[in-house]
N, CA, C, O and CB atoms as a CASP TS submission, in Angstrom:
PFRMAT TS
TARGET T0000
AUTHOR 0000-0000-0000
METHOD Language model
MODEL 1
PARENT N/A
ATOM      1  N   MET     1     -50.872-252.645  50.617  1.00  0.00           N
ATOM      2  CA  MET     1     -49.647-252.059  52.089  1.00  0.00           C
ATOM      3  C   MET     1     -49.535-250.714  51.381  1.00  0.00           C
ATOM      4  O   MET     1     -49.229-249.859  52.212  1.00  0.00           O
ATOM      5  CB  MET     1     -47.616-253.056  52.386  1.00  0.00           C
ATOM      6  N   ASN     2     -49.711-250.042  49.757  1.00  0.00           N
ATOM      7  CA  ASN     2     -49.952-248.958  49.791  1.00  0.00           C
ATOM      8  C   ASN     2     -50.994-247.932  49.917  1.00  0.00           C
ATOM      9  O   ASN     2     -51.003-246.702  49.936  1.00  0.00           O
ATOM     10  CB  ASN     2     -49.585-248.894  49.228  1.00  0.00           C
ATOM     11  N   VAL     3     -52.232-249.258  50.031  1.00  0.00           N
ATOM     12  CA  VAL     3     -53.569-248.648  49.925  1.00  0.00           C
ATOM     13  C   VAL     3     -54.078-248.011  51.601  1.00  0.00           C
ATOM     14  O   VAL     3     -54.857-247.099  51.879  1.00  0.00           O
ATOM     15  CB  VAL     3     -54.689-249.983  49.273  1.00  0.00           C
ATOM     16  N   VAL     4     -53.242-248.957  52.528  1.00  0.00           N
ATOM     17  CA  VAL     4     -53.084-248.940  53.884  1.00  0.00           C
ATOM     18  C   VAL     4     -52.530-247.168  54.142  1.00  0.00           C
ATOM     19  O   VAL     4     -53.242-246.333  54.700  1.00  0.00           O
ATOM     20  CB  VAL     4     -51.896-250.303  54.356  1.00  0.00           C
ATOM     21  N   VAL     5     -51.574-246.973  53.769  1.00  0.00           N
ATOM     22  CA  VAL     5     -50.620-246.222  53.977  1.00  0.00           C
ATOM     23  C   VAL     5     -51.053-244.775  53.409  1.00  0.00           C
ATOM     24  O   VAL     5     -50.903-243.705  53.999  1.00  0.00           O
ATOM     25  CB  VAL     5     -49.420-246.840  53.406  1.00  0.00           C
ATOM     26  N   GLY     6     -51.756-245.021  51.842  1.00  0.00           N
ATOM     27  CA  GLY     6     -52.369-243.968  51.250  1.00  0.00           C
ATOM     28  C   GLY     6     -53.566-243.172  52.119  1.00  0.00           C
ATOM     29  O   GLY     6     -53.894-242.025  52.424  1.00  0.00           O
ATOM     30  N   VAL     7     -54.027-244.670  52.323  1.00  0.00           N
ATOM     31  CA  VAL     7     -55.559-243.887  53.301  1.00  0.00           C
ATOM     32  C   VAL     7     -55.153-242.919  54.727  1.00  0.00           C
ATOM     33  O   VAL     7     -55.714-241.877  55.065  1.00  0.00           O
ATOM     34  CB  VAL     7     -56.747-245.469  54.134  1.00  0.00           C
ATOM     35  N   LEU     8     -54.194-243.501  55.315  1.00  0.00           N
ATOM     36  CA  LEU     8     -53.667-243.201  56.645  1.00  0.00           C
ATOM     37  C   LEU     8     -52.859-241.485  56.167  1.00  0.00           C
ATOM     38  O   LEU     8     -52.701-240.538  56.937  1.00  0.00           O
ATOM     39  CB  LEU     8     -52.391-244.730  57.273  1.00  0.00           C
ATOM     40  N   ILE     9     -52.592-241.528  55.150  1.00  0.00           N
ATOM     41  CA  ILE     9     -51.733-240.171  54.280  1.00  0.00           C
ATOM     42  C   ILE     9     -53.275-239.347  54.539  1.00  0.00           C
ATOM     43  O   ILE     9     -53.230-238.325  55.224  1.00  0.00           O
ATOM     44  CB  ILE     9     -51.033-240.497  52.014  1.00  0.00           C
ATOM     45  N   ALA    10     -54.227-239.668  54.148  1.00  0.00           N
ATOM     46  CA  ALA    10     -55.445-239.002  53.468  1.00  0.00           C
ATOM     47  C   ALA    10     -56.254-238.580  54.850  1.00  0.00           C
ATOM     48  O   ALA    10     -56.736-237.460  55.018  1.00  0.00           O
ATOM     49  CB  ALA    10     -56.403-240.154  52.320  1.00  0.00           C
ATOM     50  N   LEU    11     -56.318-239.540  55.708  1.00  0.00           N
ATOM     51  CA  LEU    11     -56.797-239.057  56.793  1.00  0.00           C
ATOM     52  C   LEU    11     -56.072-238.161  57.826  1.00  0.00           C
ATOM     53  O   LEU    11     -56.738-237.564  58.671  1.00  0.00           O
ATOM     54  CB  LEU    11     -57.186-240.014  57.306  1.00  0.00           C
ATOM     55  N   PHE    12     -54.752-238.052  57.782  1.00  0.00           N
ATOM     56  CA  PHE    12     -54.249-237.573  58.283  1.00  0.00           C
ATOM     57  C   PHE    12     -53.941-235.695  57.739  1.00  0.00           C
ATOM     58  O   PHE    12     -53.613-234.673  58.343  1.00  0.00           O
ATOM     59  CB  PHE    12     -53.429-238.566  58.397  1.00  0.00           C
ATOM     60  N   GLY    13     -54.183-235.946  56.686  1.00  0.00           N
ATOM     61  CA  GLY    13     -54.183-234.719  55.443  1.00  0.00           C
ATOM     62  C   GLY    13     -55.825-233.945  55.844  1.00  0.00           C
ATOM     63  O   GLY    13     -55.905-232.722  55.965  1.00  0.00           O
ATOM     64  N   LEU    14     -56.964-234.798  56.003  1.00  0.00           N
ATOM     65  CA  LEU    14     -58.350-234.319  56.078  1.00  0.00           C
ATOM     66  C   LEU    14     -58.423-233.911  57.965  1.00  0.00           C
ATOM     67  O   LEU    14     -59.320-233.156  58.339  1.00  0.00           O
ATOM     68  CB  LEU    14     -59.608-235.788  55.408  1.00  0.00           C
ATOM     69  N   ILE    15     -57.704-234.322  58.708  1.00  0.00           N
ATOM     70  CA  ILE    15     -57.605-233.866  59.679  1.00  0.00           C
ATOM     71  C   ILE    15     -56.677-232.721  60.478  1.00  0.00           C
ATOM     72  O   ILE    15     -56.595-232.192  61.587  1.00  0.00           O
ATOM     73  CB  ILE    15     -57.617-234.704  59.980  1.00  0.00           C
ATOM     74  N   THR    16     -56.130-232.701  59.363  1.00  0.00           N
ATOM     75  CA  THR    16     -55.241-231.047  59.362  1.00  0.00           C
ATOM     76  C   THR    16     -56.051-229.924  58.497  1.00  0.00           C
ATOM     77  O   THR    16     -56.041-228.734  58.813  1.00  0.00           O
ATOM     78  CB  THR    16     -53.465-231.163  58.467  1.00  0.00           C
ATOM     79  N   ALA    17     -56.844-230.507  57.222  1.00  0.00           N
ATOM     80  CA  ALA    17     -57.621-229.521  56.596  1.00  0.00           C
ATOM     81  C   ALA    17     -58.585-228.788  57.576  1.00  0.00           C
ATOM     82  O   ALA    17     -58.899-227.599  57.631  1.00  0.00           O
ATOM     83  CB  ALA    17     -58.373-230.153  55.488  1.00  0.00           C
ATOM     84  N   PHE    18     -58.954-229.846  58.324  1.00  0.00           N
ATOM     85  CA  PHE    18     -60.645-229.201  59.280  1.00  0.00           C
ATOM     86  C   PHE    18     -59.947-228.828  60.645  1.00  0.00           C
ATOM     87  O   PHE    18     -60.462-227.787  61.052  1.00  0.00           O
ATOM     88  CB  PHE    18     -62.287-230.769  59.713  1.00  0.00           C
ATOM     89  N   MET    19     -59.225-229.165  61.282  1.00  0.00           N
ATOM     90  CA  MET    19     -58.872-229.054  62.675  1.00  0.00           C
ATOM     91  C   MET    19     -57.358-227.956  62.546  1.00  0.00           C
ATOM     92  O   MET    19     -57.046-227.356  63.574  1.00  0.00           O
ATOM     93  CB  MET    19     -58.592-230.841  63.410  1.00  0.00           C
ATOM     94  N   GLY    20     -56.898-227.848  61.875  1.00  0.00           N
ATOM     95  CA  GLY    20     -55.411-226.919  61.687  1.00  0.00           C
ATOM     96  C   GLY    20     -55.868-225.819  62.135  1.00  0.00           C
ATOM     97  O   GLY    20     -55.606-225.453  63.281  1.00  0.00           O
ATOM     98  N   PRO    21     -56.652-225.088  61.278  1.00  0.00           N
ATOM     99  CA  PRO    21     -57.136-223.748  61.785  1.00  0.00           C
ATOM    100  C   PRO    21     -57.679-223.719  63.026  1.00  0.00           C
ATOM    101  O   PRO    21     -57.521-222.649  63.614  1.00  0.00           O
ATOM    102  CB  PRO    21     -58.079-223.192  60.985  1.00  0.00           C
ATOM    103  N   ARG    22     -58.235-224.516  63.571  1.00  0.00           N
ATOM    104  CA  ARG    22     -58.745-224.577  65.386  1.00  0.00           C
ATOM    105  C   ARG    22     -57.817-224.099  65.956  1.00  0.00           C
ATOM    106  O   ARG    22     -57.610-222.921  66.246  1.00  0.00           O
ATOM    107  CB  ARG    22     -59.009-226.021  66.218  1.00  0.00           C
ATOM    108  N   VAL    23     -56.981-225.349  66.214  1.00  0.00           N
ATOM    109  CA  VAL    23     -55.913-225.811  66.736  1.00  0.00           C
ATOM    110  C   VAL    23     -55.075-224.136  66.710  1.00  0.00           C
ATOM    111  O   VAL    23     -54.825-223.450  67.701  1.00  0.00           O
ATOM    112  CB  VAL    23     -55.258-227.250  65.777  1.00  0.00           C
ATOM    113  N   ALA    24     -54.857-223.894  65.662  1.00  0.00           N
ATOM    114  CA  ALA    24     -53.927-222.818  65.915  1.00  0.00           C
ATOM    115  C   ALA    24     -54.341-221.213  66.234  1.00  0.00           C
ATOM    116  O   ALA    24     -53.675-220.197  66.435  1.00  0.00           O
ATOM    117  CB  ALA    24     -53.139-222.841  64.758  1.00  0.00           C
ATOM    118  N   THR    25     -55.680-221.489  66.180  1.00  0.00           N
ATOM    119  CA  THR    25     -56.252-220.363  66.617  1.00  0.00           C
ATOM    120  C   THR    25     -56.383-220.296  67.974  1.00  0.00           C
ATOM    121  O   THR    25     -56.433-219.227  68.583  1.00  0.00           O
ATOM    122  CB  THR    25     -57.379-220.179  66.070  1.00  0.00           C
ATOM    123  N   THR    26     -56.446-221.477  68.531  1.00  0.00           N
ATOM    124  CA  THR    26     -56.478-221.742  69.487  1.00  0.00           C
ATOM    125  C   THR    26     -55.066-221.615  70.700  1.00  0.00           C
ATOM    126  O   THR    26     -55.056-221.002  71.767  1.00  0.00           O
ATOM    127  CB  THR    26     -57.001-222.770  69.160  1.00  0.00           C
ATOM    128  N   LEU    27     -54.154-222.292  70.171  1.00  0.00           N
ATOM    129  CA  LEU    27     -52.321-222.194  70.692  1.00  0.00           C
ATOM    130  C   LEU    27     -51.935-220.591  70.632  1.00  0.00           C
ATOM    131  O   LEU    27     -51.008-220.090  71.269  1.00  0.00           O
ATOM    132  CB  LEU    27     -50.997-223.186  69.330  1.00  0.00           C
ATOM    133  N   SER    28     -52.956-219.777  69.613  1.00  0.00           N
ATOM    134  CA  SER    28     -51.929-218.501  69.277  1.00  0.00           C
ATOM    135  C   SER    28     -52.815-217.684  70.167  1.00  0.00           C
ATOM    136  O   SER    28     -54.011-217.754  70.449  1.00  0.00           O
ATOM    137  CB  SER    28     -51.689-217.860  67.458  1.00  0.00           C
ATOM    138  N   GLY    29     -51.440-216.558  70.660  1.00  0.00           N
ATOM    139  CA  GLY    29     -51.819-215.552  71.836  1.00  0.00           C
ATOM    140  C   GLY    29     -52.414-214.738  71.456  1.00  0.00           C
ATOM    141  O   GLY    29     -52.587-213.928  72.367  1.00  0.00           O
ATOM    142  N   ARG    30     -53.018-214.347  70.298  1.00  0.00           N
ATOM    143  CA  ARG    30     -53.488-213.414  69.374  1.00  0.00           C
ATOM    144  C   ARG    30     -54.307-214.159  68.677  1.00  0.00           C
ATOM    145  O   ARG    30     -53.641-214.705  67.798  1.00  0.00           O
ATOM    146  CB  ARG    30     -52.531-212.732  68.576  1.00  0.00           C
ATOM    147  N   PRO    31     -55.752-214.560  68.593  1.00  0.00           N
ATOM    148  CA  PRO    31     -56.608-215.288  67.678  1.00  0.00           C
ATOM    149  C   PRO    31     -56.750-214.588  66.259  1.00  0.00           C
ATOM    150  O   PRO    31     -56.847-215.073  65.131  1.00  0.00           O
ATOM    151  CB  PRO    31     -57.991-215.448  68.335  1.00  0.00           C
ATOM    152  N   ASN    32     -56.721-212.731  66.901  1.00  0.00           N
ATOM    153  CA  ASN    32     -57.271-211.797  65.247  1.00  0.00           C
ATOM    154  C   ASN    32     -56.211-211.350  65.197  1.00  0.00           C
ATOM    155  O   ASN    32     -56.292-210.159  64.895  1.00  0.00           O
ATOM    156  CB  ASN    32     -58.560-210.469  65.055  1.00  0.00           C
ATOM    157  N   GLY    33     -54.554-211.881  65.426  1.00  0.00           N
ATOM    158  CA  GLY    33     -53.607-211.385  64.822  1.00  0.00           C
ATOM    159  C   GLY    33     -53.595-210.955  63.442  1.00  0.00           C
ATOM    160  O   GLY    33     -54.528-211.216  62.683  1.00  0.00           O
ATOM    161  N   ARG    34     -52.527-210.277  63.079  1.00  0.00           N
ATOM    162  CA  ARG    34     -52.407-209.973  61.784  1.00  0.00           C
ATOM    163  C   ARG    34     -52.363-211.322  61.064  1.00  0.00           C
ATOM    164  O   ARG    34     -53.295-211.490  60.278  1.00  0.00           O
ATOM    165  CB  ARG    34     -51.217-209.088  61.540  1.00  0.00           C
ATOM    166  N   PHE    35     -51.364-212.445  61.180  1.00  0.00           N
ATOM    167  CA  PHE    35     -51.777-213.609  60.507  1.00  0.00           C
ATOM    168  C   PHE    35     -52.507-214.647  60.756  1.00  0.00           C
ATOM    169  O   PHE    35     -52.121-215.805  60.594  1.00  0.00           O
ATOM    170  CB  PHE    35     -51.041-214.055  60.235  1.00  0.00           C
ATOM    171  N   ALA    36     -53.805-214.253  61.238  1.00  0.00           N
ATOM    172  CA  ALA    36     -54.558-215.816  61.719  1.00  0.00           C
ATOM    173  C   ALA    36     -55.039-216.260  60.160  1.00  0.00           C
ATOM    174  O   ALA    36     -54.683-217.366  59.753  1.00  0.00           O
ATOM    175  CB  ALA    36     -56.269-215.645  63.079  1.00  0.00           C
ATOM    176  N   ALA    37     -55.674-215.576  59.484  1.00  0.00           N
ATOM    177  CA  ALA    37     -56.207-215.568  58.053  1.00  0.00           C
ATOM    178  C   ALA    37     -55.452-216.699  57.438  1.00  0.00           C
ATOM    179  O   ALA    37     -55.674-217.834  57.017  1.00  0.00           O
ATOM    180  CB  ALA    37     -55.973-214.132  57.225  1.00  0.00           C
ATOM    181  N   SER    38     -54.096-215.570  57.630  1.00  0.00           N
ATOM    182  CA  SER    38     -52.959-216.825  56.545  1.00  0.00           C
ATOM    183  C   SER    38     -52.712-218.286  57.216  1.00  0.00           C
ATOM    184  O   SER    38     -52.422-219.261  56.523  1.00  0.00           O
ATOM    185  CB  SER    38     -51.031-216.147  56.354  1.00  0.00           C
ATOM    186  N   ASN    39     -52.848-218.346  58.570  1.00  0.00           N
ATOM    187  CA  ASN    39     -52.395-219.391  58.925  1.00  0.00           C
ATOM    188  C   ASN    39     -53.596-220.457  58.628  1.00  0.00           C
ATOM    189  O   ASN    39     -53.536-221.549  58.062  1.00  0.00           O
ATOM    190  CB  ASN    39     -51.889-219.240  60.300  1.00  0.00           C
ATOM    191  N   ALA    40     -54.456-219.924  59.072  1.00  0.00           N
ATOM    192  CA  ALA    40     -55.734-221.150  58.588  1.00  0.00           C
ATOM    193  C   ALA    40     -55.973-221.141  57.364  1.00  0.00           C
ATOM    194  O   ALA    40     -56.777-222.043  57.127  1.00  0.00           O
ATOM    195  CB  ALA    40     -57.207-221.008  59.153  1.00  0.00           C
ATOM    196  N   LEU    41     -55.637-220.474  56.264  1.00  0.00           N
ATOM    197  CA  LEU    41     -56.017-220.650  55.014  1.00  0.00           C
ATOM    198  C   LEU    41     -54.380-221.834  54.749  1.00  0.00           C
ATOM    199  O   LEU    41     -54.746-223.003  54.635  1.00  0.00           O
ATOM    200  CB  LEU    41     -56.283-218.858  54.017  1.00  0.00           C
ATOM    201  N   ALA    42     -53.403-221.734  54.688  1.00  0.00           N
ATOM    202  CA  ALA    42     -52.338-222.611  55.074  1.00  0.00           C
ATOM    203  C   ALA    42     -52.576-223.778  55.716  1.00  0.00           C
ATOM    204  O   ALA    42     -51.926-224.615  55.089  1.00  0.00           O
ATOM    205  CB  ALA    42     -51.539-222.027  55.793  1.00  0.00           C
ATOM    206  N   PHE    43     -52.982-224.161  56.362  1.00  0.00           N
ATOM    207  CA  PHE    43     -53.259-225.283  57.254  1.00  0.00           C
ATOM    208  C   PHE    43     -54.251-225.662  56.284  1.00  0.00           C
ATOM    209  O   PHE    43     -53.823-226.731  55.849  1.00  0.00           O
ATOM    210  CB  PHE    43     -53.710-225.043  58.874  1.00  0.00           C
ATOM    211  N   ARG    44     -55.353-225.396  55.683  1.00  0.00           N
ATOM    212  CA  ARG    44     -56.942-226.200  54.832  1.00  0.00           C
ATOM    213  C   ARG    44     -55.801-226.296  53.422  1.00  0.00           C
ATOM    214  O   ARG    44     -55.881-227.437  52.968  1.00  0.00           O
ATOM    215  CB  ARG    44     -59.074-224.734  54.488  1.00  0.00           C
ATOM    216  N   LEU    45     -55.098-225.705  52.868  1.00  0.00           N
ATOM    217  CA  LEU    45     -54.405-226.140  51.291  1.00  0.00           C
ATOM    218  C   LEU    45     -53.227-227.000  52.354  1.00  0.00           C
ATOM    219  O   LEU    45     -53.815-228.060  52.568  1.00  0.00           O
ATOM    220  CB  LEU    45     -53.589-224.410  49.870  1.00  0.00           C
ATOM    221  N   ILE    46     -52.417-227.039  52.808  1.00  0.00           N
ATOM    222  CA  ILE    46     -51.795-228.361  53.124  1.00  0.00           C
ATOM    223  C   ILE    46     -52.529-229.597  53.290  1.00  0.00           C
ATOM    224  O   ILE    46     -52.438-230.573  52.545  1.00  0.00           O
ATOM    225  CB  ILE    46     -51.144-228.249  54.228  1.00  0.00           C
ATOM    226  N   GLY    47     -53.487-229.460  54.630  1.00  0.00           N
ATOM    227  CA  GLY    47     -54.416-230.372  54.304  1.00  0.00           C
ATOM    228  C   GLY    47     -54.729-231.286  53.565  1.00  0.00           C
ATOM    229  O   GLY    47     -54.637-232.513  53.538  1.00  0.00           O
ATOM    230  N   THR    48     -55.341-230.022  52.615  1.00  0.00           N
ATOM    231  CA  THR    48     -55.853-230.681  51.007  1.00  0.00           C
ATOM    232  C   THR    48     -55.073-231.370  50.481  1.00  0.00           C
ATOM    233  O   THR    48     -55.568-232.463  50.204  1.00  0.00           O
ATOM    234  CB  THR    48     -56.121-229.795  49.872  1.00  0.00           C
ATOM    235  N   VAL    49     -54.001-231.259  50.182  1.00  0.00           N
ATOM    236  CA  VAL    49     -52.874-231.234  49.067  1.00  0.00           C
ATOM    237  C   VAL    49     -52.251-232.840  49.827  1.00  0.00           C
ATOM    238  O   VAL    49     -51.947-233.742  49.046  1.00  0.00           O
ATOM    239  CB  VAL    49     -51.539-229.448  49.087  1.00  0.00           C
ATOM    240  N   LEU    50     -52.120-233.052  51.225  1.00  0.00           N
ATOM    241  CA  LEU    50     -52.087-234.392  51.651  1.00  0.00           C
ATOM    242  C   LEU    50     -53.373-235.103  51.239  1.00  0.00           C
ATOM    243  O   LEU    50     -53.193-236.175  50.660  1.00  0.00           O
ATOM    244  CB  LEU    50     -51.872-234.458  53.133  1.00  0.00           C
ATOM    245  N   ALA    51     -54.307-234.816  51.376  1.00  0.00           N
ATOM    246  CA  ALA    51     -55.491-235.841  51.369  1.00  0.00           C
ATOM    247  C   ALA    51     -55.672-236.187  49.976  1.00  0.00           C
ATOM    248  O   ALA    51     -56.274-237.223  49.693  1.00  0.00           O
ATOM    249  CB  ALA    51     -56.896-235.276  51.987  1.00  0.00           C
ATOM    250  N   VAL    52     -55.150-235.321  48.954  1.00  0.00           N
ATOM    251  CA  VAL    52     -55.601-236.015  47.403  1.00  0.00           C
ATOM    252  C   VAL    52     -54.127-236.370  46.940  1.00  0.00           C
ATOM    253  O   VAL    52     -54.103-236.665  45.745  1.00  0.00           O
ATOM    254  CB  VAL    52     -56.520-234.764  46.084  1.00  0.00           C
ATOM    255  N   LEU    53     -52.717-236.426  47.654  1.00  0.00           N
ATOM    256  CA  LEU    53     -51.881-237.087  47.435  1.00  0.00           C
ATOM    257  C   LEU    53     -51.453-238.495  48.000  1.00  0.00           C
ATOM    258  O   LEU    53     -50.690-239.347  47.545  1.00  0.00           O
ATOM    259  CB  LEU    53     -51.241-236.371  47.528  1.00  0.00           C
ATOM    260  N   GLY    54     -52.412-238.428  49.455  1.00  0.00           N
ATOM    261  CA  GLY    54     -52.689-239.679  50.106  1.00  0.00           C
ATOM    262  C   GLY    54     -53.929-240.600  49.054  1.00  0.00           C
ATOM    263  O   GLY    54     -53.744-241.813  48.958  1.00  0.00           O
ATOM    264  N   LEU    55     -54.877-240.115  48.473  1.00  0.00           N
ATOM    265  CA  LEU    55     -55.598-240.780  47.965  1.00  0.00           C
ATOM    266  C   LEU    55     -55.082-241.207  46.470  1.00  0.00           C
ATOM    267  O   LEU    55     -55.593-242.214  45.980  1.00  0.00           O
ATOM    268  CB  LEU    55     -56.739-240.145  48.104  1.00  0.00           C
ATOM    269  N   LEU    56     -54.294-240.636  45.875  1.00  0.00           N
ATOM    270  CA  LEU    56     -53.360-240.759  44.569  1.00  0.00           C
ATOM    271  C   LEU    56     -52.527-241.849  45.127  1.00  0.00           C
ATOM    272  O   LEU    56     -52.174-242.809  44.442  1.00  0.00           O
ATOM    273  CB  LEU    56     -52.411-239.301  44.059  1.00  0.00           C
ATOM    274  N   TYR    57     -52.130-241.657  46.706  1.00  0.00           N
ATOM    275  CA  TYR    57     -50.911-242.839  46.841  1.00  0.00           C
ATOM    276  C   TYR    57     -51.397-244.172  46.642  1.00  0.00           C
ATOM    277  O   TYR    57     -50.875-245.142  46.092  1.00  0.00           O
ATOM    278  CB  TYR    57     -50.198-242.893  48.308  1.00  0.00           C
ATOM    279  N   ALA    58     -52.801-243.977  47.353  1.00  0.00           N
ATOM    280  CA  ALA    58     -53.759-245.492  47.453  1.00  0.00           C
ATOM    281  C   ALA    58     -54.078-245.919  46.494  1.00  0.00           C
ATOM    282  O   ALA    58     -53.968-247.143  46.431  1.00  0.00           O
ATOM    283  CB  ALA    58     -55.002-245.568  48.071  1.00  0.00           C
ATOM    284  N   THR    59     -54.600-245.241  45.319  1.00  0.00           N
ATOM    285  CA  THR    59     -54.796-246.040  43.929  1.00  0.00           C
ATOM    286  C   THR    59     -53.784-246.415  43.494  1.00  0.00           C
ATOM    287  O   THR    59     -53.760-247.553  43.027  1.00  0.00           O
ATOM    288  CB  THR    59     -55.353-245.421  42.860  1.00  0.00           C
ATOM    289  N   GLY    60     -52.723-245.700  43.486  1.00  0.00           N
ATOM    290  CA  GLY    60     -51.368-246.246  42.712  1.00  0.00           C
ATOM    291  C   GLY    60     -50.736-245.547  41.217  1.00  0.00           C
ATOM    292  O   GLY    60     -50.079-245.961  40.262  1.00  0.00           O
ATOM    293  N   VAL    61     -51.490-243.964  41.734  1.00  0.00           N
ATOM    294  CA  VAL    61     -51.053-243.200  40.927  1.00  0.00           C
ATOM    295  C   VAL    61     -49.620-242.318  41.072  1.00  0.00           C
ATOM    296  O   VAL    61     -48.761-241.943  40.274  1.00  0.00           O
ATOM    297  CB  VAL    61     -52.058-242.533  40.803  1.00  0.00           C
ATOM    298  N   VAL    62     -49.846-242.183  42.627  1.00  0.00           N
ATOM    299  CA  VAL    62     -48.296-241.576  42.315  1.00  0.00           C
ATOM    300  C   VAL    62     -47.699-242.344  43.683  1.00  0.00           C
ATOM    301  O   VAL    62     -48.361-242.429  44.718  1.00  0.00           O
ATOM    302  CB  VAL    62     -48.083-239.472  42.303  1.00  0.00           C
ATOM    303  N   GLY    63     -46.136-242.974  43.505  1.00  0.00           N
ATOM    304  CA  GLY    63     -45.774-243.985  43.931  1.00  0.00           C
ATOM    305  C   GLY    63     -45.105-245.004  43.594  1.00  0.00           C
ATOM    306  O   GLY    63     -44.939-245.925  44.394  1.00  0.00           O
TER
END
């Protein structure tokens, strides 16, 4: 069960890392606004951390 949950967390993290910046700029009223670069960076970092934690959870290192 830990493997399935870990893989799902990792997939969610990868989707967040790759699709998050695009969704943020699409939904934002000003795509080249003041926080556009920081929003994209935040989505990439959070998604990467979630993907790594999901893999660590799947392998049994964390949790």
